[in-house]
C-alpha atoms as an extended CHARMM CRD file, in Angstrom:
* protein
*
       130  EXT
         1         1  MET       CA             21.5400000000        2.0010000000        8.4320000000  PROA      1               0.0000000000
         2         2  SER       CA             21.0150000000        1.2550000000       12.3340000000  PROA      2               0.0000000000
         3         3  ALA       CA             18.8210000000        3.5270000000       14.3670000000  PROA      3               0.0000000000
         4         4  GLU       CA             20.6120000000        5.5020000000       17.1890000000  PROA      4               0.0000000000
         5         5  ARG       CA             18.5420000000        6.6030000000       20.2020000000  PROA      5               0.0000000000
         6         6  ILE       CA             18.9820000000       10.0760000000       21.1620000000  PROA      6               0.0000000000
         7         7  THR       CA             16.3310000000       10.2430000000       23.7370000000  PROA      7               0.0000000000
         8         8  ARG       CA             13.3860000000        7.9580000000       24.5280000000  PROA      8               0.0000000000
         9         9  THR       CA             11.4780000000        9.7730000000       21.6890000000  PROA      9               0.0000000000
        10        10  CYS       CA             14.2300000000       10.8000000000       19.1690000000  PROA      10              0.0000000000
        11        11  SER       CA             16.3430000000        8.7140000000       16.9760000000  PROA      11              0.0000000000
        12        12  ILE       CA             18.3990000000        8.9380000000       13.9480000000  PROA      12              0.0000000000
        13        13  ASN       CA             19.9090000000        6.3530000000       11.3960000000  PROA      13              0.0000000000
        14        14  ILE       CA             23.5880000000        7.1060000000       10.6690000000  PROA      14              0.0000000000
        15        15  GLY       CA             24.7980000000        3.7060000000        9.9920000000  PROA      15              0.0000000000
        16        16  PRO       CA             27.4510000000        1.3610000000       11.5140000000  PROA      16              0.0000000000
        17        17  GLY       CA             30.8510000000        2.1980000000       12.7210000000  PROA      17              0.0000000000
        18        18  PHE       CA             30.3010000000        5.2220000000       14.9800000000  PROA      18              0.0000000000
        19        19  GLU       CA             31.4020000000        5.7710000000       18.6610000000  PROA      19              0.0000000000
        20        20  ARG       CA             29.1000000000        7.6380000000       20.8940000000  PROA      20              0.0000000000
        21        21  ARG       CA             30.0350000000       10.0820000000       23.5500000000  PROA      21              0.0000000000
        22        22  VAL       CA             28.4610000000       13.2700000000       25.2320000000  PROA      22              0.0000000000
        23        23  GLU       CA             30.5150000000       16.3350000000       25.3200000000  PROA      23              0.0000000000
        24        24  ASP       CA             29.2520000000       19.6030000000       26.9230000000  PROA      24              0.0000000000
        25        25  GLY       CA             25.7440000000       18.3440000000       27.0050000000  PROA      25              0.0000000000
        26        26  ASP       CA             25.7030000000       17.5320000000       23.2740000000  PROA      26              0.0000000000
        27        27  LEU       CA             25.7920000000       14.0090000000       21.6860000000  PROA      27              0.0000000000
        28        28  CYS       CA             28.5130000000       13.0490000000       19.3760000000  PROA      28              0.0000000000
        29        29  PHE       CA             28.8630000000       10.1180000000       17.1400000000  PROA      29              0.0000000000
        30        30  SER       CA             32.3390000000        9.8390000000       15.5580000000  PROA      30              0.0000000000
        31        31  GLY       CA             33.4180000000        7.3580000000       13.0060000000  PROA      31              0.0000000000
        32        32  ASP       CA             36.0420000000        7.1770000000       10.0900000000  PROA      32              0.0000000000
        33        33  LYS       CA             36.1600000000       10.5680000000        8.4010000000  PROA      33              0.0000000000
        34        34  ARG       CA             32.4190000000       11.3000000000        9.5670000000  PROA      34              0.0000000000
        35        35  THR       CA             31.1840000000       13.1470000000       12.6860000000  PROA      35              0.0000000000
        36        36  VAL       CA             27.5440000000       13.8950000000       13.6780000000  PROA      36              0.0000000000
        37        37  TRP       CA             26.8680000000       16.3190000000       16.4230000000  PROA      37              0.0000000000
        38        38  VAL       CA             23.3330000000       16.4440000000       17.8990000000  PROA      38              0.0000000000
        39        39  ALA       CA             21.8660000000       19.0120000000       20.3360000000  PROA      39              0.0000000000
        40        40  LEU       CA             18.2550000000       19.0350000000       21.4070000000  PROA      40              0.0000000000
        41        41  TYR       CA             16.2290000000       21.9690000000       22.7640000000  PROA      41              0.0000000000
        42        42  GLU       CA             12.5700000000       22.6290000000       23.8230000000  PROA      42              0.0000000000
        43        43  SER       CA             10.8530000000       24.3950000000       20.8790000000  PROA      43              0.0000000000
        44        44  LYS       CA             10.2400000000       27.9840000000       21.5570000000  PROA      44              0.0000000000
        45        45  PHE       CA              6.9040000000       27.8430000000       19.4250000000  PROA      45              0.0000000000
        46        46  ARG       CA              4.2660000000       25.2580000000       19.0120000000  PROA      46              0.0000000000
        47        47  GLU       CA              4.4990000000       25.6460000000       15.2470000000  PROA      47              0.0000000000
        48        48  PRO       CA              7.6990000000       23.7290000000       14.0680000000  PROA      48              0.0000000000
        49        49  HSD       CA              8.3900000000       26.0930000000       11.1550000000  PROA      49              0.0000000000
        50        50  ARG       CA              8.6070000000       29.0670000000       13.4930000000  PROA      50              0.0000000000
        51        51  SER       CA             11.0560000000       27.2850000000       15.8550000000  PROA      51              0.0000000000
        52        52  VAL       CA             13.3510000000       26.4240000000       12.8470000000  PROA      52              0.0000000000
        53        53  ASN       CA             13.0640000000       29.8200000000       11.0650000000  PROA      53              0.0000000000
        54        54  GLU       CA             13.9200000000       31.7780000000       14.1970000000  PROA      54              0.0000000000
        55        55  LEU       CA             17.3940000000       29.9770000000       14.5800000000  PROA      55              0.0000000000
        56        56  TYR       CA             18.1360000000       29.3610000000       10.7990000000  PROA      56              0.0000000000
        57        57  SER       CA             20.9740000000       31.6340000000        9.9150000000  PROA      57              0.0000000000
        58        58  PRO       CA             23.9230000000       30.3300000000        7.8330000000  PROA      58              0.0000000000
        59        59  SER       CA             26.9640000000       32.1750000000        8.4520000000  PROA      59              0.0000000000
        60        60  ARG       CA             27.6300000000       32.6720000000        4.7810000000  PROA      60              0.0000000000
        61        61  LYS       CA             25.7490000000       31.8800000000        1.5970000000  PROA      61              0.0000000000
        62        62  PRO       CA             25.5120000000       27.9860000000        1.4010000000  PROA      62              0.0000000000
        63        63  ASP       CA             26.4170000000       25.8960000000       -1.4090000000  PROA      63              0.0000000000
        64        64  GLU       CA             23.0050000000       24.1370000000       -1.2210000000  PROA      64              0.0000000000
        65        65  GLU       CA             19.9050000000       24.4360000000        0.9170000000  PROA      65              0.0000000000
        66        66  TRP       CA             16.9060000000       21.9500000000        1.5880000000  PROA      66              0.0000000000
        67        67  GLU       CA             13.6010000000       22.3880000000        3.2600000000  PROA      67              0.0000000000
        68        68  ARG       CA             11.2860000000       19.5310000000        4.2770000000  PROA      68              0.0000000000
        69        69  SER       CA              7.7890000000       19.8180000000        5.7910000000  PROA      69              0.0000000000
        70        70  GLN       CA              5.7170000000       16.8390000000        7.1730000000  PROA      70              0.0000000000
        71        71  PRO       CA              2.7770000000       16.8270000000        9.5030000000  PROA      71              0.0000000000
        72        72  GLY       CA              3.8830000000       17.9140000000       12.7080000000  PROA      72              0.0000000000
        73        73  ARG       CA              7.5580000000       18.4160000000       11.6570000000  PROA      73              0.0000000000
        74        74  PHE       CA              9.4520000000       21.1270000000        9.7880000000  PROA      74              0.0000000000
        75        75  GLY       CA             13.2580000000       21.0680000000        8.8130000000  PROA      75              0.0000000000
        76        76  ARG       CA             15.8350000000       23.1500000000        7.0030000000  PROA      76              0.0000000000
        77        77  ALA       CA             19.4970000000       22.3870000000        6.2030000000  PROA      77              0.0000000000
        78        78  TYR       CA             22.4920000000       23.8940000000        4.5880000000  PROA      78              0.0000000000
        79        79  PHE       CA             25.5800000000       22.3820000000        2.9420000000  PROA      79              0.0000000000
        80        80  MET       CA             28.9140000000       24.1590000000        3.1690000000  PROA      80              0.0000000000
        81        81  ARG       CA             32.5210000000       23.4720000000        2.0210000000  PROA      81              0.0000000000
        82        82  GLU       CA             35.0090000000       24.1860000000        4.7880000000  PROA      82              0.0000000000
        83        83  ASP       CA             38.5490000000       25.0740000000        3.8820000000  PROA      83              0.0000000000
        84        84  GLY       CA             41.1520000000       25.2340000000        6.7910000000  PROA      84              0.0000000000
        85        85  ALA       CA             44.5960000000       24.0350000000        7.5350000000  PROA      85              0.0000000000
        86        86  GLY       CA             45.2390000000       22.9210000000        4.1310000000  PROA      86              0.0000000000
        87        87  LYS       CA             42.3260000000       20.5770000000        4.3930000000  PROA      87              0.0000000000
        88        88  ARG       CA             38.8520000000       20.4810000000        2.7810000000  PROA      88              0.0000000000
        89        89  SER       CA             35.8460000000       19.1650000000        4.4390000000  PROA      89              0.0000000000
        90        90  TRP       CA             32.1300000000       19.4480000000        4.2040000000  PROA      90              0.0000000000
        91        91  THR       CA             29.3790000000       20.3040000000        6.8330000000  PROA      91              0.0000000000
        92        92  LEU       CA             25.6720000000       19.7150000000        6.5560000000  PROA      92              0.0000000000
        93        93  THR       CA             23.8030000000       21.7680000000        9.3170000000  PROA      93              0.0000000000
        94        94  THR       CA             20.2540000000       20.9310000000        9.9500000000  PROA      94              0.0000000000
        95        95  LEU       CA             17.4630000000       22.3360000000       12.0260000000  PROA      95              0.0000000000
        96        96  THR       CA             14.4050000000       20.0580000000       12.6330000000  PROA      96              0.0000000000
        97        97  ALA       CA             11.4900000000       20.8480000000       14.9890000000  PROA      97              0.0000000000
        98        98  SER       CA              8.3090000000       19.1770000000       16.2530000000  PROA      98              0.0000000000
        99        99  ALA       CA              5.7180000000       21.0120000000       18.3390000000  PROA      99              0.0000000000
       100       100  ARG       CA              7.8070000000       20.4070000000       21.5220000000  PROA      100             0.0000000000
       101       101  ARG       CA             11.5010000000       19.6510000000       20.3850000000  PROA      101             0.0000000000
       102       102  LEU       CA             14.0610000000       21.2030000000       18.1760000000  PROA      102             0.0000000000
       103       103  ALA       CA             17.1130000000       19.2690000000       16.9920000000  PROA      103             0.0000000000
       104       104  LEU       CA             20.2700000000       20.9290000000       15.7790000000  PROA      104             0.0000000000
       105       105  VAL       CA             22.2740000000       18.2120000000       13.9070000000  PROA      105             0.0000000000
       106       106  SER       CA             25.6710000000       18.8520000000       12.1700000000  PROA      106             0.0000000000
       107       107  PHE       CA             27.1620000000       16.1760000000        9.8400000000  PROA      107             0.0000000000
       108       108  TYR       CA             31.0250000000       16.6880000000        9.2980000000  PROA      108             0.0000000000
       109       109  PHE       CA             32.5340000000       14.7230000000        6.4120000000  PROA      109             0.0000000000
       110       110  GLU       CA             35.8640000000       14.5450000000        4.5080000000  PROA      110             0.0000000000
       111       111  GLU       CA             34.3860000000       13.2560000000        1.1620000000  PROA      111             0.0000000000
       112       112  GLU       CA             31.9650000000       15.5810000000       -0.8160000000  PROA      112             0.0000000000
       113       113  ALA       CA             30.4280000000       12.0590000000       -1.9380000000  PROA      113             0.0000000000
       114       114  ASP       CA             29.2180000000       11.6390000000        1.8620000000  PROA      114             0.0000000000
       115       115  LEU       CA             26.6300000000       14.4410000000        1.1670000000  PROA      115             0.0000000000
       116       116  ASP       CA             24.2060000000       11.8100000000        0.1460000000  PROA      116             0.0000000000
       117       117  TRP       CA             24.8480000000        9.7330000000        3.4300000000  PROA      117             0.0000000000
       118       118  ALA       CA             24.0660000000       12.9890000000        5.4530000000  PROA      118             0.0000000000
       119       119  VAL       CA             20.9670000000       13.9940000000        3.8230000000  PROA      119             0.0000000000
       120       120  ARG       CA             19.5040000000       10.2910000000        3.9870000000  PROA      120             0.0000000000
       121       121  ALA       CA             20.5670000000       10.3730000000        7.6720000000  PROA      121             0.0000000000
       122       122  TRP       CA             18.9100000000       13.5330000000        8.3460000000  PROA      122             0.0000000000
       123       123  ASP       CA             15.6990000000       12.2170000000        6.7440000000  PROA      123             0.0000000000
       124       124  THR       CA             15.6100000000        9.5680000000        9.1880000000  PROA      124             0.0000000000
       125       125  LEU       CA             15.8240000000       11.9210000000       12.2700000000  PROA      125             0.0000000000
       126       126  ARG       CA             12.6390000000       11.4160000000       14.4170000000  PROA      126             0.0000000000
       127       127  VAL       CA             12.2050000000       14.3950000000       16.8850000000  PROA      127             0.0000000000
       128       128  GLY       CA              9.5970000000       13.3200000000       19.6020000000  PROA      128             0.0000000000
       129       129  ASN       CA              7.1730000000       15.4670000000       21.2580000000  PROA      129             0.0000000000
       130       130  SER       CA              8.1790000000       14.6450000000       24.8600000000  PROA      130             0.0000000000
């Protein structure tokens, strides 16, 4: 996967074949049957887990949930199936924080098998401190 620079200190590896655009202040990467939305914020707390846990609130019970903790970084994610307009899709919504930044990254995809891609991409997210 190739690294996509989000800011000077933030990046994510989502793979090839995505077009990049900014919409309403958020960054969007769109590709064939996959879309990634990225929104960056200042962390409210210096403790990454507090910043994430304050905002983590799935709208309904997720199909699966993940949590990851590394020195200086904490993240949570949830996976949900979306049914609408006669079409099924999936979403992996992630919150990842450092002491100064909070990233909300949502992965939308049409094939459930793409969950592995989304989780791998989330794992490459680097949220800088400046």
